[in-house]
Backbone bond lengths (Angstrom), bond angles and torsions (degrees), N, CA, C in turn:
res aa  C-N    CA-C-N  psi(-1)  N-CA   C-N-CA  omega(-1)  CA-C   N-CA-C  phi
1 E - - - 1.457 - - 1.540 111.35 -
2 E 1.321 113.48 131.82 1.500 118.63 179.58 1.541 108.69 -72.13
3 Q 1.313 114.93 135.95 1.443 119.21 -175.54 1.522 110.92 -155.73
4 V 1.338 115.16 140.07 1.448 120.82 168.06 1.554 107.27 -127.20
5 V 1.279 115.08 139.65 1.498 121.54 -176.19 1.506 109.07 -130.36
6 E 1.329 115.68 120.24 1.452 121.81 177.40 1.537 109.28 -90.06
7 S 1.297 114.78 153.44 1.462 121.92 173.29 1.539 108.78 -155.82
8 G 1.334 114.06 167.13 1.432 118.34 177.04 1.502 116.70 107.07
9 G 1.307 115.29 -7.98 1.473 118.64 179.88 1.535 112.27 -70.67
10 G 1.295 116.28 173.37 1.467 121.26 177.61 1.495 111.67 160.70
11 L 1.336 115.16 -165.79 1.443 123.14 178.89 1.524 107.48 -97.79
12 V 1.331 114.90 128.14 1.468 120.69 -178.59 1.515 109.48 -138.98
13 Q 1.315 117.04 149.04 1.457 121.83 -179.38 1.547 108.84 -79.32
14 P 1.313 118.31 154.08 1.463 120.13 174.73 1.529 112.24 -55.74
15 V 1.298 114.36 148.91 1.463 126.99 -178.67 1.541 113.79 72.17
16 R 1.314 116.84 -4.52 1.492 120.34 176.32 1.529 109.51 -82.88
17 S 1.341 115.51 179.45 1.454 121.04 -177.16 1.512 109.87 -121.06
18 L 1.310 113.58 161.94 1.480 121.04 177.84 1.496 106.65 -152.99
19 R 1.341 117.26 145.13 1.476 119.85 174.83 1.521 109.16 -122.24
20 L 1.276 115.02 125.45 1.472 120.60 174.52 1.500 110.51 -97.36
21 S 1.349 114.96 149.06 1.462 121.16 176.37 1.537 109.82 -122.66
22 C 1.274 113.33 152.51 1.467 121.14 177.59 1.506 108.85 -135.32
23 V 1.319 117.63 112.87 1.450 123.45 -178.02 1.522 107.85 -105.26
24 A 1.346 114.84 127.77 1.461 119.57 -178.40 1.538 110.47 -107.97
25 S 1.305 115.25 153.09 1.454 120.91 174.87 1.553 108.89 -153.12
26 G 1.315 113.79 158.36 1.458 119.98 176.09 1.512 115.73 84.63
27 F 1.349 117.22 1.09 1.464 119.78 177.26 1.530 107.24 -153.92
28 T 1.303 114.85 168.69 1.491 121.44 -176.57 1.534 106.56 -81.42
29 F 1.310 114.37 95.58 1.463 121.73 -172.84 1.541 111.46 -55.91
30 G 1.325 117.08 -41.28 1.452 121.82 -174.47 1.505 114.33 -68.14
31 T 1.327 119.36 -6.84 1.449 121.93 178.61 1.521 112.25 -103.29
32 Y 1.346 115.09 6.57 1.466 120.01 -178.21 1.524 109.54 -117.89
33 H 1.316 114.80 142.63 1.465 121.09 168.93 1.517 108.16 -80.43
34 I 1.324 114.98 153.37 1.454 120.87 -178.86 1.539 110.48 -116.78
35 F 1.302 114.55 138.07 1.454 121.95 179.05 1.502 108.50 -125.75
36 W 1.337 114.58 150.55 1.454 120.44 176.35 1.555 107.16 -128.05
37 P 1.325 117.30 87.63 1.467 118.48 170.84 1.523 108.59 -85.11
38 R 1.300 115.39 163.61 1.483 121.68 175.64 1.488 109.82 -137.38
39 Q 1.309 116.41 156.64 1.438 122.46 177.73 1.520 108.94 -128.96
40 P 1.334 117.27 102.51 1.457 120.42 174.95 1.536 110.75 -65.77
41 P 1.304 118.91 162.99 1.451 121.91 -179.15 1.527 111.64 -55.09
42 C 1.313 115.17 127.42 1.479 121.34 174.32 1.540 112.78 61.95
43 Q 1.322 117.87 23.29 1.468 121.43 178.72 1.520 111.49 -126.06
44 V 1.297 116.26 170.94 1.446 120.68 -179.83 1.543 108.99 -82.34
45 F 1.297 114.98 170.75 1.464 119.22 178.18 1.542 111.03 -62.83
46 E 1.262 117.26 143.08 1.460 124.06 175.98 1.513 109.50 -123.51
47 W 1.308 116.19 124.69 1.450 120.05 177.03 1.522 109.74 -69.87
48 V 1.328 116.25 130.90 1.470 122.22 -178.26 1.491 111.41 -101.35
49 L 1.357 114.77 -51.53 1.466 118.97 -176.48 1.533 112.09 -165.43
50 T 1.315 113.62 161.44 1.454 124.38 172.83 1.500 110.23 -125.30
51 I 1.298 116.89 137.20 1.444 120.67 172.99 1.526 106.29 -131.46
52 S 1.310 117.47 128.97 1.458 122.92 -172.92 1.519 110.38 -74.33
53 Q 1.317 113.90 176.59 1.469 122.97 -173.44 1.522 113.77 -50.64
54 Y 1.338 116.46 -46.07 1.439 119.72 -177.74 1.512 114.03 -103.86
55 G 1.322 115.93 4.95 1.433 122.49 176.39 1.518 113.87 82.97
56 R 1.324 119.50 7.78 1.441 121.54 -176.75 1.524 112.67 -79.75
57 Y 1.301 115.52 -24.62 1.464 121.15 -177.40 1.529 107.30 -114.71
58 K 1.302 116.49 124.04 1.474 121.19 177.79 1.531 107.76 -136.61
59 R 1.277 114.17 138.87 1.465 120.47 173.49 1.488 109.03 -138.61
60 Y 1.345 115.49 141.56 1.433 122.57 -175.79 1.505 110.51 -125.25
61 A 1.315 115.41 152.64 1.444 120.01 174.08 1.529 110.16 -64.43
62 D 1.330 118.42 136.77 1.444 120.98 -177.27 1.519 112.25 -59.17
63 S 1.302 118.02 -29.85 1.467 121.82 -176.80 1.507 113.23 -64.10
64 L 1.335 117.38 -18.20 1.460 121.21 -178.69 1.519 113.06 -73.50
65 R 1.317 115.62 -24.24 1.500 121.63 177.02 1.520 110.82 55.45
66 G 1.340 118.31 38.45 1.444 122.67 173.50 1.502 116.57 76.14
67 R 1.326 117.00 13.17 1.477 119.96 -176.71 1.523 114.32 -84.73
68 F 1.339 116.17 -18.39 1.454 119.48 -177.51 1.528 108.94 -109.89
69 T 1.338 114.55 149.42 1.449 120.58 179.06 1.538 110.31 -138.21
70 A 1.330 115.67 127.37 1.445 119.70 -179.44 1.533 109.57 -100.80
71 S 1.320 115.29 148.11 1.456 120.98 173.96 1.542 108.22 -150.86
72 R 1.291 115.20 171.97 1.469 119.46 176.58 1.518 109.81 -156.49
73 D 1.308 113.79 152.56 1.484 122.12 176.79 1.524 106.43 -126.23
74 N 1.291 118.89 97.06 1.447 120.33 -175.57 1.510 112.87 -65.93
75 A 1.291 116.46 -27.21 1.490 119.16 178.23 1.520 110.70 -66.69
76 L 1.325 116.26 -26.18 1.479 120.34 179.56 1.527 112.21 -103.06
77 N 1.358 117.01 3.47 1.469 121.08 -176.07 1.549 112.17 52.59
78 T 1.301 113.96 40.72 1.483 119.16 -174.20 1.495 111.22 -132.59
79 A 1.339 115.13 139.18 1.464 121.98 170.83 1.528 108.73 -117.89
80 Y 1.327 113.85 154.46 1.470 118.34 -176.27 1.532 108.86 -131.55
81 L 1.335 113.02 150.21 1.461 120.68 173.33 1.542 106.76 -128.84
82 Q 1.329 114.95 108.72 1.465 121.50 177.24 1.508 107.80 -91.08
83 M 1.328 116.63 121.33 1.448 120.99 -177.81 1.519 108.39 -116.51
84 D 1.293 118.16 117.83 1.470 123.52 179.92 1.511 111.16 -113.87
85 S 1.324 115.32 162.47 1.495 121.30 179.58 1.529 110.84 44.83
86 L 1.314 115.33 54.26 1.470 120.29 -177.01 1.504 111.24 -65.08
87 E 1.329 113.51 146.41 1.462 121.17 179.80 1.529 108.73 -123.10
88 P 1.324 117.51 157.49 1.471 118.76 177.90 1.542 111.64 -56.07
89 E 1.301 118.37 -29.77 1.461 121.42 -179.52 1.532 111.84 -69.07
90 D 1.321 117.99 -11.91 1.474 121.48 177.05 1.535 111.32 -83.76
91 T 1.311 117.21 -4.47 1.466 120.56 176.84 1.527 110.62 -59.08
92 A 1.316 116.48 122.95 1.459 120.30 -175.24 1.532 109.00 -176.71
93 V 1.314 116.45 167.74 1.425 121.57 165.49 1.554 106.90 -88.60
94 Y 1.276 117.11 124.95 1.479 123.37 -178.72 1.517 109.87 -100.80
95 Y 1.316 113.98 131.43 1.460 119.39 -178.68 1.515 109.68 -117.96
96 C 1.310 114.02 150.65 1.478 121.60 171.08 1.540 107.16 -109.09
97 V 1.289 114.11 131.93 1.470 118.89 -179.67 1.559 109.42 -129.11
98 A 1.287 116.71 136.20 1.466 121.66 175.24 1.518 108.81 -110.19
99 S 1.306 116.89 133.82 1.455 120.92 -179.06 1.517 108.22 -149.66
100 R 1.352 115.33 150.31 1.468 120.88 176.75 1.529 111.73 -81.12
101 I 1.328 117.12 -14.96 1.453 120.66 -173.47 1.526 107.79 -101.79
102 L 1.346 115.25 123.45 1.441 121.73 179.31 1.546 108.47 -78.03
103 R 1.324 115.96 129.34 1.473 119.40 -176.35 1.518 109.02 -156.85
104 L 1.311 115.31 165.99 1.465 120.80 179.56 1.529 110.47 -115.57
105 D 1.331 114.95 38.94 1.456 119.98 170.00 1.515 106.30 -150.74
106 T 1.275 117.03 -175.20 1.452 123.53 -174.34 1.508 111.08 -78.01
107 P 1.347 120.09 121.60 1.456 119.98 175.79 1.512 112.33 -60.52
108 P 1.319 116.38 138.85 1.506 119.72 -177.35 1.531 110.57 -58.00
109 R 1.313 113.69 132.83 1.458 119.36 177.04 1.525 112.91 -71.52
110 T 1.299 115.29 -23.48 1.457 119.69 -178.56 1.516 114.17 -78.38
111 D 1.358 116.25 -12.63 1.499 120.64 179.35 1.506 108.21 -80.13
112 P 1.340 118.20 117.96 1.474 120.43 -176.63 1.549 111.90 -66.59
113 D 1.309 117.62 -14.83 1.464 119.46 179.12 1.546 111.42 -85.31
114 N 1.297 117.64 -3.22 1.467 122.49 173.41 1.528 108.63 -102.52
115 Y 1.313 114.71 130.41 1.461 119.15 -175.83 1.531 109.25 -107.50
116 W 1.312 113.84 116.80 1.476 123.04 -178.21 1.512 109.49 -105.21
117 G 1.367 114.27 140.46 1.432 118.66 169.50 1.496 112.19 -83.18
118 Q 1.315 116.29 -178.89 1.469 121.14 -177.42 1.516 111.53 -85.43
119 G 1.295 116.67 -11.78 1.489 122.01 176.76 1.530 110.03 93.46
120 T 1.318 113.89 156.86 1.451 121.34 175.09 1.533 107.94 -136.70
121 Q 1.321 115.31 133.11 1.444 121.52 -175.98 1.492 112.26 -79.23
122 V 1.323 116.95 130.01 1.474 122.65 172.25 1.489 106.88 -119.44
123 T 1.318 116.34 123.86 1.458 121.54 177.01 1.489 109.18 -123.84
124 V 1.330 113.91 123.23 1.475 120.48 -179.82 1.514 107.98 -108.47
125 S 1.305 114.79 112.31 1.483 119.55 -176.00 1.508 109.15 -157.65
126 S 1.309 114.85 148.61 1.457 119.33 175.31 1.527 110.65 -91.27
């Protein structure tokens, strides 16, 4: 069964850092692009970033202002999201999504060929 599992969320103070991990199983991780959408409280999904199959191509939402960094280790079937200088506005459930189609928005959750994790909560508060 294809699966992605996020971890690393939690409660963090503003300006601190947090690193999320996404571990994949059941499919060939290195042939999929990885996306990190987020859903703030009572809001729609927001695309955060795209990292291509081998990590050579990365694109981030302009609103992040360079504070987030994506990486991946295909040998470990794992993707990472390093979040620095966190702000209360970054509070959201963060999801990891694997998809074969390279795009600069959130892959549809209804497409069975896109693999979504269950999400991990990140709360930025003093």
